[in-house]
C-alpha positions in Angstrom: 84.4 114.8 108.5 81.0 114.7 110.2 80.9 115.2 113.9 77.7 114.0 115.5 78.8 112.7 118.9 77.1 115.3 121.1 80.2 115.7 123.3 80.8 119.4 123.7 84.5 118.9 123.9 84.6 117.4 120.4 84.8 120.4 118.1 86.2 121.2 114.7 89.2 122.8 116.4 89.8 119.8 118.7 89.5 117.5 115.7 92.1 119.5 113.8 94.5 119.1 116.8 94.4 115.2 116.8 97.6 113.5 115.8 97.7 112.8 112.1 94.6 114.8 111.2 96.6 117.6 109.6 97.2 115.2 106.7 93.4 114.7 106.0 92.0 116.7 103.1 88.8 117.6 105.1 91.0 119.2 107.8 93.2 121.0 105.3 90.1 122.4 103.5 88.2 123.2 106.7 85.4 120.7 105.8 84.4 119.6 109.2 80.6 119.5 109.7 79.0 119.4 113.1 75.5 117.9 113.2 73.1 117.6 116.1 73.3 113.9 117.1 69.6 113.9 118.1 68.5 114.4 114.6 70.8 111.9 112.9 71.1 109.0 115.3 67.5 108.4 116.4 65.1 106.8 114.0 62.1 109.2 113.8 60.4 111.6 111.3 63.2 114.1 112.2 65.6 112.1 110.1 64.6 114.4 107.3 66.0 117.3 109.4 69.1 115.3 109.9 69.6 114.6 106.2 69.1 118.3 105.5 71.7 119.2 108.1 74.1 116.8 106.6 73.5 118.1 103.1 74.1 121.7 104.3 77.3 120.6 105.9 78.5 118.6 102.9 77.4 121.2 100.3 77.6 124.6 101.9 76.2 127.4 99.8 73.5 125.2 98.3 69.9 125.8 99.3 67.8 122.8 100.3 
């Protein structure tokens, strides 16, 4: 699960509390990635930073 909404009330913990989310593999395995919405939702040269942030969230422990 990738969270990139920028709403400070939306966290990994609040996502886990949503009805039905406990059945999702990403929640069971604590695979919720929070990414700065400014670097993934605005077309700019910073999209490379956004891709790197997503890669780190999806593949923790891997250096990029």
